[in-house]
CHARMM internal coordinates of N, CA and C (Angstrom, degrees):
IC EDIT
DIST 1 N 1 CA 1.4441
DIST 1 CA 1 C 1.5184
ANGL 1 N 1 CA 1 C 108.17
DIST 1 C 2 N 1.3672
ANGL 1 CA 1 C 2 N 115.01
DIHE 1 N 1 CA 1 C 2 N 129.78
DIST 2 N 2 CA 1.3972
ANGL 1 C 2 N 2 CA 121.63
DIHE 1 CA 1 C 2 N 2 CA -173.62
DIST 2 CA 2 C 1.6421
ANGL 2 N 2 CA 2 C 106.53
DIHE 1 C 2 N 2 CA 2 C -80.45
DIST 2 C 3 N 1.2410
ANGL 2 CA 2 C 3 N 111.98
DIHE 2 N 2 CA 2 C 3 N 174.77
DIST 3 N 3 CA 1.4918
ANGL 2 C 3 N 3 CA 119.40
DIHE 2 CA 2 C 3 N 3 CA -174.08
DIST 3 CA 3 C 1.5093
ANGL 3 N 3 CA 3 C 112.07
DIHE 2 C 3 N 3 CA 3 C -64.44
DIST 3 C 4 N 1.3773
ANGL 3 CA 3 C 4 N 114.40
DIHE 3 N 3 CA 3 C 4 N -28.94
DIST 4 N 4 CA 1.4339
ANGL 3 C 4 N 4 CA 119.64
DIHE 3 CA 3 C 4 N 4 CA -173.83
DIST 4 CA 4 C 1.5436
ANGL 4 N 4 CA 4 C 114.43
DIHE 3 C 4 N 4 CA 4 C -95.74
DIST 4 C 5 N 1.2834
ANGL 4 CA 4 C 5 N 117.53
DIHE 4 N 4 CA 4 C 5 N -5.19
DIST 5 N 5 CA 1.4678
ANGL 4 C 5 N 5 CA 121.30
DIHE 4 CA 4 C 5 N 5 CA 176.31
DIST 5 CA 5 C 1.4842
ANGL 5 N 5 CA 5 C 108.95
DIHE 4 C 5 N 5 CA 5 C -83.72
DIST 5 C 6 N 1.3737
ANGL 5 CA 5 C 6 N 117.04
DIHE 5 N 5 CA 5 C 6 N 134.65
DIST 6 N 6 CA 1.4791
ANGL 5 C 6 N 6 CA 119.49
DIHE 5 CA 5 C 6 N 6 CA -178.73
DIST 6 CA 6 C 1.6102
ANGL 6 N 6 CA 6 C 104.58
DIHE 5 C 6 N 6 CA 6 C -113.50
DIST 6 C 7 N 1.2551
ANGL 6 CA 6 C 7 N 115.73
DIHE 6 N 6 CA 6 C 7 N 147.04
DIST 7 N 7 CA 1.4109
ANGL 6 C 7 N 7 CA 122.72
DIHE 6 CA 6 C 7 N 7 CA 173.46
DIST 7 CA 7 C 1.5305
ANGL 7 N 7 CA 7 C 106.60
DIHE 6 C 7 N 7 CA 7 C -68.89
DIST 7 C 8 N 1.4291
ANGL 7 CA 7 C 8 N 115.24
DIHE 7 N 7 CA 7 C 8 N 162.50
DIST 8 N 8 CA 1.4110
ANGL 7 C 8 N 8 CA 122.54
DIHE 7 CA 7 C 8 N 8 CA 176.69
DIST 8 CA 8 C 1.5811
ANGL 8 N 8 CA 8 C 109.31
DIHE 7 C 8 N 8 CA 8 C -60.76
DIST 8 C 9 N 1.3133
ANGL 8 CA 8 C 9 N 115.31
DIHE 8 N 8 CA 8 C 9 N -41.72
DIST 9 N 9 CA 1.4783
ANGL 8 C 9 N 9 CA 121.74
DIHE 8 CA 8 C 9 N 9 CA -175.36
DIST 9 CA 9 C 1.5503
ANGL 9 N 9 CA 9 C 107.24
DIHE 8 C 9 N 9 CA 9 C -68.62
DIST 9 C 10 N 1.3272
ANGL 9 CA 9 C 10 N 119.15
DIHE 9 N 9 CA 9 C 10 N -38.72
DIST 10 N 10 CA 1.4805
ANGL 9 C 10 N 10 CA 117.79
DIHE 9 CA 9 C 10 N 10 CA 177.63
DIST 10 CA 10 C 1.4819
ANGL 10 N 10 CA 10 C 115.47
DIHE 9 C 10 N 10 CA 10 C -70.85
DIST 10 C 11 N 1.3742
ANGL 10 CA 10 C 11 N 114.29
DIHE 10 N 10 CA 10 C 11 N -36.16
DIST 11 N 11 CA 1.5155
ANGL 10 C 11 N 11 CA 118.52
DIHE 10 CA 10 C 11 N 11 CA 173.77
DIST 11 CA 11 C 1.4972
ANGL 11 N 11 CA 11 C 112.28
DIHE 10 C 11 N 11 CA 11 C -60.65
DIST 11 C 12 N 1.3682
ANGL 11 CA 11 C 12 N 116.09
DIHE 11 N 11 CA 11 C 12 N -41.94
DIST 12 N 12 CA 1.4316
ANGL 11 C 12 N 12 CA 122.46
DIHE 11 CA 11 C 12 N 12 CA 179.82
DIST 12 CA 12 C 1.4994
ANGL 12 N 12 CA 12 C 109.56
DIHE 11 C 12 N 12 CA 12 C -61.72
DIST 12 C 13 N 1.2975
ANGL 12 CA 12 C 13 N 119.59
DIHE 12 N 12 CA 12 C 13 N -49.52
DIST 13 N 13 CA 1.4939
ANGL 12 C 13 N 13 CA 123.03
DIHE 12 CA 12 C 13 N 13 CA -177.68
DIST 13 CA 13 C 1.5430
ANGL 13 N 13 CA 13 C 108.42
DIHE 12 C 13 N 13 CA 13 C -69.59
DIST 13 C 14 N 1.3372
ANGL 13 CA 13 C 14 N 121.08
DIHE 13 N 13 CA 13 C 14 N -32.69
DIST 14 N 14 CA 1.4621
ANGL 13 C 14 N 14 CA 120.35
DIHE 13 CA 13 C 14 N 14 CA 176.92
DIST 14 CA 14 C 1.5514
ANGL 14 N 14 CA 14 C 110.88
DIHE 13 C 14 N 14 CA 14 C -62.71
DIST 14 C 15 N 1.3741
ANGL 14 CA 14 C 15 N 116.60
DIHE 14 N 14 CA 14 C 15 N -43.27
DIST 15 N 15 CA 1.4574
ANGL 14 C 15 N 15 CA 123.13
DIHE 14 CA 14 C 15 N 15 CA 175.43
DIST 15 CA 15 C 1.5500
ANGL 15 N 15 CA 15 C 112.04
DIHE 14 C 15 N 15 CA 15 C -60.12
DIST 15 C 16 N 1.3322
ANGL 15 CA 15 C 16 N 111.92
DIHE 15 N 15 CA 15 C 16 N -43.29
DIST 16 N 16 CA 1.5406
ANGL 15 C 16 N 16 CA 115.55
DIHE 15 CA 15 C 16 N 16 CA 179.67
DIST 16 CA 16 C 1.5216
ANGL 16 N 16 CA 16 C 110.35
DIHE 15 C 16 N 16 CA 16 C -63.11
DIST 16 C 17 N 1.3651
ANGL 16 CA 16 C 17 N 116.88
DIHE 16 N 16 CA 16 C 17 N -45.57
DIST 17 N 17 CA 1.4444
ANGL 16 C 17 N 17 CA 119.85
DIHE 16 CA 16 C 17 N 17 CA -178.60
DIST 17 CA 17 C 1.4761
ANGL 17 N 17 CA 17 C 111.68
DIHE 16 C 17 N 17 CA 17 C -66.18
DIST 17 C 18 N 1.3358
ANGL 17 CA 17 C 18 N 120.57
DIHE 17 N 17 CA 17 C 18 N -33.80
DIST 18 N 18 CA 1.4659
ANGL 17 C 18 N 18 CA 125.34
DIHE 17 CA 17 C 18 N 18 CA 177.29
DIST 18 CA 18 C 1.5849
ANGL 18 N 18 CA 18 C 107.60
DIHE 17 C 18 N 18 CA 18 C -62.16
DIST 18 C 19 N 1.3205
ANGL 18 CA 18 C 19 N 116.47
DIHE 18 N 18 CA 18 C 19 N -47.45
DIST 19 N 19 CA 1.4164
ANGL 18 C 19 N 19 CA 120.07
DIHE 18 CA 18 C 19 N 19 CA 179.67
DIST 19 CA 19 C 1.5368
ANGL 19 N 19 CA 19 C 112.18
DIHE 18 C 19 N 19 CA 19 C -64.31
DIST 19 C 20 N 1.3386
ANGL 19 CA 19 C 20 N 114.94
DIHE 19 N 19 CA 19 C 20 N -46.12
DIST 20 N 20 CA 1.5424
ANGL 19 C 20 N 20 CA 117.67
DIHE 19 CA 19 C 20 N 20 CA 176.66
DIST 20 CA 20 C 1.5434
ANGL 20 N 20 CA 20 C 110.65
DIHE 19 C 20 N 20 CA 20 C -58.98
DIST 20 C 21 N 1.2993
ANGL 20 CA 20 C 21 N 118.58
DIHE 20 N 20 CA 20 C 21 N -46.12
DIST 21 N 21 CA 1.4289
ANGL 20 C 21 N 21 CA 120.51
DIHE 20 CA 20 C 21 N 21 CA -175.36
DIST 21 CA 21 C 1.5306
ANGL 21 N 21 CA 21 C 112.40
DIHE 20 C 21 N 21 CA 21 C -66.03
DIST 21 C 22 N 1.3505
ANGL 21 CA 21 C 22 N 115.17
DIHE 21 N 21 CA 21 C 22 N -38.07
DIST 22 N 22 CA 1.4675
ANGL 21 C 22 N 22 CA 119.67
DIHE 21 CA 21 C 22 N 22 CA 173.62
DIST 22 CA 22 C 1.5268
ANGL 22 N 22 CA 22 C 110.06
DIHE 21 C 22 N 22 CA 22 C -59.80
DIST 22 C 23 N 1.3021
ANGL 22 CA 22 C 23 N 119.15
DIHE 22 N 22 CA 22 C 23 N -47.00
DIST 23 N 23 CA 1.4496
ANGL 22 C 23 N 23 CA 122.78
DIHE 22 CA 22 C 23 N 23 CA 179.35
DIST 23 CA 23 C 1.4591
ANGL 23 N 23 CA 23 C 110.88
DIHE 22 C 23 N 23 CA 23 C -62.61
DIST 23 C 24 N 1.3218
ANGL 23 CA 23 C 24 N 118.81
DIHE 23 N 23 CA 23 C 24 N -47.61
DIST 24 N 24 CA 1.5121
ANGL 23 C 24 N 24 CA 122.50
DIHE 23 CA 23 C 24 N 24 CA -177.56
DIST 24 CA 24 C 1.5068
ANGL 24 N 24 CA 24 C 110.67
DIHE 23 C 24 N 24 CA 24 C -64.47
DIST 24 C 25 N 1.3164
ANGL 24 CA 24 C 25 N 114.99
DIHE 24 N 24 CA 24 C 25 N -53.79
DIST 25 N 25 CA 1.5353
ANGL 24 C 25 N 25 CA 116.88
DIHE 24 CA 24 C 25 N 25 CA -172.19
DIST 25 CA 25 C 1.4908
ANGL 25 N 25 CA 25 C 112.41
DIHE 24 C 25 N 25 CA 25 C -83.79
DIST 25 C 26 N 1.3896
ANGL 25 CA 25 C 26 N 118.55
DIHE 25 N 25 CA 25 C 26 N -17.96
DIST 26 N 26 CA 1.4391
ANGL 25 C 26 N 26 CA 118.50
DIHE 25 CA 25 C 26 N 26 CA -179.87
DIST 26 CA 26 C 1.4794
ANGL 26 N 26 CA 26 C 114.63
DIHE 25 C 26 N 26 CA 26 C -97.66
DIST 26 C 27 N 1.3266
ANGL 26 CA 26 C 27 N 118.14
DIHE 26 N 26 CA 26 C 27 N -24.31
DIST 27 N 27 CA 1.4287
ANGL 26 C 27 N 27 CA 121.53
DIHE 26 CA 26 C 27 N 27 CA -176.53
DIST 27 CA 27 C 1.5596
ANGL 27 N 27 CA 27 C 115.31
DIHE 26 C 27 N 27 CA 27 C -121.78
DIST 27 C 28 N 1.3506
ANGL 27 CA 27 C 28 N 115.00
DIHE 27 N 27 CA 27 C 28 N -55.39
DIST 28 N 28 CA 1.4774
ANGL 27 C 28 N 28 CA 117.76
DIHE 27 CA 27 C 28 N 28 CA -171.89
DIST 28 CA 28 C 1.5090
ANGL 28 N 28 CA 28 C 113.47
DIHE 27 C 28 N 28 CA 28 C -66.95
DIST 28 C 29 N 1.2967
ANGL 28 CA 28 C 29 N 117.26
DIHE 28 N 28 CA 28 C 29 N -51.36
DIST 29 N 29 CA 1.5171
ANGL 28 C 29 N 29 CA 120.42
DIHE 28 CA 28 C 29 N 29 CA 178.78
DIST 29 CA 29 C 1.4856
ANGL 29 N 29 CA 29 C 114.12
DIHE 28 C 29 N 29 CA 29 C -63.06
DIST 29 C 30 N 1.3065
ANGL 29 CA 29 C 30 N 119.99
DIHE 29 N 29 CA 29 C 30 N -46.18
DIST 30 N 30 CA 1.4860
ANGL 29 C 30 N 30 CA 117.16
DIHE 29 CA 29 C 30 N 30 CA 177.76
DIST 30 CA 30 C 1.5838
ANGL 30 N 30 CA 30 C 112.01
DIHE 29 C 30 N 30 CA 30 C -63.32
DIST 30 C 31 N 1.3495
ANGL 30 CA 30 C 31 N 116.56
DIHE 30 N 30 CA 30 C 31 N -39.41
DIST 31 N 31 CA 1.4281
ANGL 30 C 31 N 31 CA 119.48
DIHE 30 CA 30 C 31 N 31 CA 176.54
DIST 31 CA 31 C 1.5025
ANGL 31 N 31 CA 31 C 113.11
DIHE 30 C 31 N 31 CA 31 C -62.45
DIST 31 C 32 N 1.3138
ANGL 31 CA 31 C 32 N 114.68
DIHE 31 N 31 CA 31 C 32 N -44.48
DIST 32 N 32 CA 1.4910
ANGL 31 C 32 N 32 CA 120.59
DIHE 31 CA 31 C 32 N 32 CA 178.61
DIST 32 CA 32 C 1.5324
ANGL 32 N 32 CA 32 C 113.01
DIHE 31 C 32 N 32 CA 32 C -61.58
DIST 32 C 33 N 1.3339
ANGL 32 CA 32 C 33 N 115.99
DIHE 32 N 32 CA 32 C 33 N -39.51
DIST 33 N 33 CA 1.4845
ANGL 32 C 33 N 33 CA 122.08
DIHE 32 CA 32 C 33 N 33 CA 179.43
DIST 33 CA 33 C 1.4759
ANGL 33 N 33 CA 33 C 110.58
DIHE 32 C 33 N 33 CA 33 C -73.50
DIST 33 C 34 N 1.3688
ANGL 33 CA 33 C 34 N 117.47
DIHE 33 N 33 CA 33 C 34 N -35.73
DIST 34 N 34 CA 1.4960
ANGL 33 C 34 N 34 CA 116.09
DIHE 33 CA 33 C 34 N 34 CA 177.37
DIST 34 CA 34 C 1.4957
ANGL 34 N 34 CA 34 C 110.81
DIHE 33 C 34 N 34 CA 34 C -71.70
DIST 34 C 35 N 1.3121
ANGL 34 CA 34 C 35 N 120.44
DIHE 34 N 34 CA 34 C 35 N -31.05
DIST 35 N 35 CA 1.4903
ANGL 34 C 35 N 35 CA 123.06
DIHE 34 CA 34 C 35 N 35 CA 175.79
DIST 35 CA 35 C 1.5205
ANGL 35 N 35 CA 35 C 106.70
DIHE 34 C 35 N 35 CA 35 C -70.44
DIST 35 C 36 N 1.2734
ANGL 35 CA 35 C 36 N 123.13
DIHE 35 N 35 CA 35 C 36 N -34.82
DIST 36 N 36 CA 1.4790
ANGL 35 C 36 N 36 CA 128.38
DIHE 35 CA 35 C 36 N 36 CA 178.98
DIST 36 CA 36 C 1.5366
ANGL 36 N 36 CA 36 C 105.37
DIHE 35 C 36 N 36 CA 36 C -61.50
DIST 36 C 37 N 1.3616
ANGL 36 CA 36 C 37 N 116.10
DIHE 36 N 36 CA 36 C 37 N -45.66
DIST 37 N 37 CA 1.4044
ANGL 36 C 37 N 37 CA 117.96
DIHE 36 CA 36 C 37 N 37 CA -172.91
DIST 37 CA 37 C 1.5679
ANGL 37 N 37 CA 37 C 114.33
DIHE 36 C 37 N 37 CA 37 C -74.68
DIST 37 C 38 N 1.2884
ANGL 37 CA 37 C 38 N 116.76
DIHE 37 N 37 CA 37 C 38 N -16.92
DIST 38 N 38 CA 1.5063
ANGL 37 C 38 N 38 CA 120.85
DIHE 37 CA 37 C 38 N 38 CA 176.72
DIST 38 CA 38 C 1.5646
ANGL 38 N 38 CA 38 C 110.23
DIHE 37 C 38 N 38 CA 38 C -96.31
DIST 38 C 39 N 1.3668
ANGL 38 CA 38 C 39 N 118.79
DIHE 38 N 38 CA 38 C 39 N 2.33
DIST 39 N 39 CA 1.4115
ANGL 38 C 39 N 39 CA 118.62
DIHE 38 CA 38 C 39 N 39 CA 171.11
DIST 39 CA 39 C 1.5114
ANGL 39 N 39 CA 39 C 117.82
DIHE 38 C 39 N 39 CA 39 C 123.17
DIST 39 C 40 N 1.3096
ANGL 39 CA 39 C 40 N 117.94
DIHE 39 N 39 CA 39 C 40 N -0.12
DIST 40 N 40 CA 1.4502
ANGL 39 C 40 N 40 CA 117.50
DIHE 39 CA 39 C 40 N 40 CA 176.33
DIST 40 CA 40 C 1.5874
ANGL 40 N 40 CA 40 C 110.92
DIHE 39 C 40 N 40 CA 40 C -79.41
DIST 40 C 41 N 1.2988
ANGL 40 CA 40 C 41 N 116.91
DIHE 40 N 40 CA 40 C 41 N -178.19
DIST 41 N 41 CA 1.4801
ANGL 40 C 41 N 41 CA 121.62
DIHE 40 CA 40 C 41 N 41 CA 178.97
DIST 41 CA 41 C 1.4183
ANGL 41 N 41 CA 41 C 110.03
DIHE 40 C 41 N 41 CA 41 C -73.11
DIST 41 C 42 N 1.3541
ANGL 41 CA 41 C 42 N 115.15
DIHE 41 N 41 CA 41 C 42 N 165.35
DIST 42 N 42 CA 1.5224
ANGL 41 C 42 N 42 CA 120.65
DIHE 41 CA 41 C 42 N 42 CA -178.97
DIST 42 CA 42 C 1.5330
ANGL 42 N 42 CA 42 C 110.67
DIHE 41 C 42 N 42 CA 42 C -69.25
DIST 42 C 43 N 1.3122
ANGL 42 CA 42 C 43 N 117.71
DIHE 42 N 42 CA 42 C 43 N 135.72
DIST 43 N 43 CA 1.4487
ANGL 42 C 43 N 43 CA 120.27
DIHE 42 CA 42 C 43 N 43 CA -175.02
DIST 43 CA 43 C 1.5993
ANGL 43 N 43 CA 43 C 110.99
DIHE 42 C 43 N 43 CA 43 C -81.71
DIST 43 C 44 N 1.3241
ANGL 43 CA 43 C 44 N 117.97
DIHE 43 N 43 CA 43 C 44 N 78.37
DIST 44 N 44 CA 1.4308
ANGL 43 C 44 N 44 CA 119.67
DIHE 43 CA 43 C 44 N 44 CA -177.66
DIST 44 CA 44 C 1.5436
ANGL 44 N 44 CA 44 C 109.81
DIHE 43 C 44 N 44 CA 44 C -68.10
DIST 44 C 45 N 1.3195
ANGL 44 CA 44 C 45 N 119.26
DIHE 44 N 44 CA 44 C 45 N -47.27
DIST 45 N 45 CA 1.4259
ANGL 44 C 45 N 45 CA 121.28
DIHE 44 CA 44 C 45 N 45 CA -171.65
DIST 45 CA 45 C 1.5702
ANGL 45 N 45 CA 45 C 111.35
DIHE 44 C 45 N 45 CA 45 C -66.04
DIST 45 C 46 N 1.3747
ANGL 45 CA 45 C 46 N 120.14
DIHE 45 N 45 CA 45 C 46 N -47.74
DIST 46 N 46 CA 1.4720
ANGL 45 C 46 N 46 CA 118.15
DIHE 45 CA 45 C 46 N 46 CA 179.77
DIST 46 CA 46 C 1.5519
ANGL 46 N 46 CA 46 C 112.02
DIHE 45 C 46 N 46 CA 46 C -62.22
DIST 46 C 47 N 1.3412
ANGL 46 CA 46 C 47 N 114.49
DIHE 46 N 46 CA 46 C 47 N -35.12
DIST 47 N 47 CA 1.4959
ANGL 46 C 47 N 47 CA 115.41
DIHE 46 CA 46 C 47 N 47 CA -179.22
DIST 47 CA 47 C 1.5687
ANGL 47 N 47 CA 47 C 109.69
DIHE 46 C 47 N 47 CA 47 C -73.12
DIST 47 C 48 N 1.2968
ANGL 47 CA 47 C 48 N 119.33
DIHE 47 N 47 CA 47 C 48 N -37.76
DIST 48 N 48 CA 1.4457
ANGL 47 C 48 N 48 CA 123.01
DIHE 47 CA 47 C 48 N 48 CA 176.25
DIST 48 CA 48 C 1.5383
ANGL 48 N 48 CA 48 C 109.43
DIHE 47 C 48 N 48 CA 48 C -62.52
DIST 48 C 49 N 1.3241
ANGL 48 CA 48 C 49 N 116.58
DIHE 48 N 48 CA 48 C 49 N -46.61
DIST 49 N 49 CA 1.5178
ANGL 48 C 49 N 49 CA 116.73
DIHE 48 CA 48 C 49 N 49 CA 177.54
DIST 49 CA 49 C 1.4881
ANGL 49 N 49 CA 49 C 112.49
DIHE 48 C 49 N 49 CA 49 C -63.12
DIST 49 C 50 N 1.3523
ANGL 49 CA 49 C 50 N 117.74
DIHE 49 N 49 CA 49 C 50 N -37.83
DIST 50 N 50 CA 1.4752
ANGL 49 C 50 N 50 CA 119.37
DIHE 49 CA 49 C 50 N 50 CA 175.40
DIST 50 CA 50 C 1.4538
ANGL 50 N 50 CA 50 C 114.86
DIHE 49 C 50 N 50 CA 50 C -63.82
DIST 50 C 51 N 1.3312
ANGL 50 CA 50 C 51 N 118.88
DIHE 50 N 50 CA 50 C 51 N -32.16
DIST 51 N 51 CA 1.4441
ANGL 50 C 51 N 51 CA 120.11
DIHE 50 CA 50 C 51 N 51 CA 178.28
DIST 51 CA 51 C 1.5668
ANGL 51 N 51 CA 51 C 110.70
DIHE 50 C 51 N 51 CA 51 C -81.64
DIST 51 C 52 N 1.3243
ANGL 51 CA 51 C 52 N 117.48
DIHE 51 N 51 CA 51 C 52 N -34.04
DIST 52 N 52 CA 1.4315
ANGL 51 C 52 N 52 CA 120.55
DIHE 51 CA 51 C 52 N 52 CA -178.82
DIST 52 CA 52 C 1.5587
ANGL 52 N 52 CA 52 C 116.65
DIHE 51 C 52 N 52 CA 52 C -80.10
DIST 52 C 53 N 1.2681
ANGL 52 CA 52 C 53 N 115.98
DIHE 52 N 52 CA 52 C 53 N -25.67
DIST 53 N 53 CA 1.4326
ANGL 52 C 53 N 53 CA 120.33
DIHE 52 CA 52 C 53 N 53 CA -171.54
DIST 53 CA 53 C 1.4600
ANGL 53 N 53 CA 53 C 114.62
DIHE 52 C 53 N 53 CA 53 C -61.25
DIST 53 C 54 N 1.3569
ANGL 53 CA 53 C 54 N 123.75
DIHE 53 N 53 CA 53 C 54 N -40.14
DIST 54 N 54 CA 1.4407
ANGL 53 C 54 N 54 CA 122.48
DIHE 53 CA 53 C 54 N 54 CA 178.54
DIST 54 CA 54 C 1.5806
ANGL 54 N 54 CA 54 C 111.72
DIHE 53 C 54 N 54 CA 54 C -68.31
DIST 54 C 55 N 1.3180
ANGL 54 CA 54 C 55 N 118.03
DIHE 54 N 54 CA 54 C 55 N -30.85
DIST 55 N 55 CA 1.4684
ANGL 54 C 55 N 55 CA 119.44
DIHE 54 CA 54 C 55 N 55 CA 176.65
DIST 55 CA 55 C 1.5217
ANGL 55 N 55 CA 55 C 109.08
DIHE 54 C 55 N 55 CA 55 C -73.84
DIST 55 C 56 N 1.3155
ANGL 55 CA 55 C 56 N 119.73
DIHE 55 N 55 CA 55 C 56 N -38.92
DIST 56 N 56 CA 1.4545
ANGL 55 C 56 N 56 CA 119.22
DIHE 55 CA 55 C 56 N 56 CA 179.28
DIST 56 CA 56 C 1.5726
ANGL 56 N 56 CA 56 C 109.47
DIHE 55 C 56 N 56 CA 56 C -68.08
DIST 56 C 57 N 1.3873
ANGL 56 CA 56 C 57 N 116.81
DIHE 56 N 56 CA 56 C 57 N -37.66
DIST 57 N 57 CA 1.4333
ANGL 56 C 57 N 57 CA 115.04
DIHE 56 CA 56 C 57 N 57 CA 176.34
DIST 57 CA 57 C 1.4995
ANGL 57 N 57 CA 57 C 115.49
DIHE 56 C 57 N 57 CA 57 C -64.93
DIST 57 C 58 N 1.3038
ANGL 57 CA 57 C 58 N 115.85
DIHE 57 N 57 CA 57 C 58 N -41.67
DIST 58 N 58 CA 1.5297
ANGL 57 C 58 N 58 CA 119.67
DIHE 57 CA 57 C 58 N 58 CA 179.83
DIST 58 CA 58 C 1.5643
ANGL 58 N 58 CA 58 C 107.47
DIHE 57 C 58 N 58 CA 58 C -60.65
DIST 58 C 59 N 1.3047
ANGL 58 CA 58 C 59 N 116.58
DIHE 58 N 58 CA 58 C 59 N -49.21
DIST 59 N 59 CA 1.4479
ANGL 58 C 59 N 59 CA 119.82
DIHE 58 CA 58 C 59 N 59 CA -174.82
DIST 59 CA 59 C 1.6399
ANGL 59 N 59 CA 59 C 109.95
DIHE 58 C 59 N 59 CA 59 C -64.74
DIST 59 C 60 N 1.2975
ANGL 59 CA 59 C 60 N 115.28
DIHE 59 N 59 CA 59 C 60 N -38.53
DIST 60 N 60 CA 1.4562
ANGL 59 C 60 N 60 CA 115.35
DIHE 59 CA 59 C 60 N 60 CA 179.29
DIST 60 CA 60 C 1.5792
ANGL 60 N 60 CA 60 C 113.33
DIHE 59 C 60 N 60 CA 60 C -69.98
DIST 60 C 61 N 1.3142
ANGL 60 CA 60 C 61 N 114.19
DIHE 60 N 60 CA 60 C 61 N -40.94
DIST 61 N 61 CA 1.4604
ANGL 60 C 61 N 61 CA 117.61
DIHE 60 CA 60 C 61 N 61 CA 177.65
DIST 61 CA 61 C 1.5281
ANGL 61 N 61 CA 61 C 111.29
DIHE 60 C 61 N 61 CA 61 C -65.18
DIST 61 C 62 N 1.2903
ANGL 61 CA 61 C 62 N 117.02
DIHE 61 N 61 CA 61 C 62 N -34.81
DIST 62 N 62 CA 1.4544
ANGL 61 C 62 N 62 CA 121.81
DIHE 61 CA 61 C 62 N 62 CA -179.73
DIST 62 CA 62 C 1.5492
ANGL 62 N 62 CA 62 C 110.12
DIHE 61 C 62 N 62 CA 62 C -67.61
DIST 62 C 63 N 1.3221
ANGL 62 CA 62 C 63 N 115.96
DIHE 62 N 62 CA 62 C 63 N -36.73
DIST 63 N 63 CA 1.4868
ANGL 62 C 63 N 63 CA 121.59
DIHE 62 CA 62 C 63 N 63 CA 177.63
DIST 63 CA 63 C 1.5008
ANGL 63 N 63 CA 63 C 109.64
DIHE 62 C 63 N 63 CA 63 C -68.74
DIST 63 C 64 N 1.3249
ANGL 63 CA 63 C 64 N 120.15
DIHE 63 N 63 CA 63 C 64 N -38.25
DIST 64 N 64 CA 1.4605
ANGL 63 C 64 N 64 CA 124.20
DIHE 63 CA 63 C 64 N 64 CA 176.71
DIST 64 CA 64 C 1.5029
ANGL 64 N 64 CA 64 C 109.90
DIHE 63 C 64 N 64 CA 64 C -61.44
DIST 64 C 65 N 1.3370
ANGL 64 CA 64 C 65 N 115.89
DIHE 64 N 64 CA 64 C 65 N -48.53
DIST 65 N 65 CA 1.5007
ANGL 64 C 65 N 65 CA 119.68
DIHE 64 CA 64 C 65 N 65 CA 179.39
DIST 65 CA 65 C 1.4938
ANGL 65 N 65 CA 65 C 114.57
DIHE 64 C 65 N 65 CA 65 C -62.74
DIST 65 C 66 N 1.3531
ANGL 65 CA 65 C 66 N 119.08
DIHE 65 N 65 CA 65 C 66 N -31.29
DIST 66 N 66 CA 1.4201
ANGL 65 C 66 N 66 CA 123.35
DIHE 65 CA 65 C 66 N 66 CA 176.61
DIST 66 CA 66 C 1.5347
ANGL 66 N 66 CA 66 C 110.12
DIHE 65 C 66 N 66 CA 66 C -70.49
DIST 66 C 67 N 1.3189
ANGL 66 CA 66 C 67 N 117.98
DIHE 66 N 66 CA 66 C 67 N -34.63
DIST 67 N 67 CA 1.4765
ANGL 66 C 67 N 67 CA 119.68
DIHE 66 CA 66 C 67 N 67 CA -173.21
DIST 67 CA 67 C 1.5848
ANGL 67 N 67 CA 67 C 109.54
DIHE 66 C 67 N 67 CA 67 C -77.40
DIST 67 C 68 N 1.3629
ANGL 67 CA 67 C 68 N 113.93
DIHE 67 N 67 CA 67 C 68 N -22.17
DIST 68 N 68 CA 1.5325
ANGL 67 C 68 N 68 CA 116.85
DIHE 67 CA 67 C 68 N 68 CA 177.86
DIST 68 CA 68 C 1.4862
ANGL 68 N 68 CA 68 C 113.67
DIHE 67 C 68 N 68 CA 68 C -75.73
END
COOR INIT
IC SEED 1 N 1 CA 1 C
IC BUILD
């Protein structure tokens, strides 16, 4: 397998993470920040997830590559 070929499992997880990241960064965080600016409490959880998601993605995909 060359360095650019991905296993089916890795392709599936990459698609999943792309969808999740679009939802988090495109909808959840902007909505939470807009609610914060109109008077709600500070959105700790969405911001924490937004910061942690790329690290979780990289670690998970690295584990999948090591298993193959």
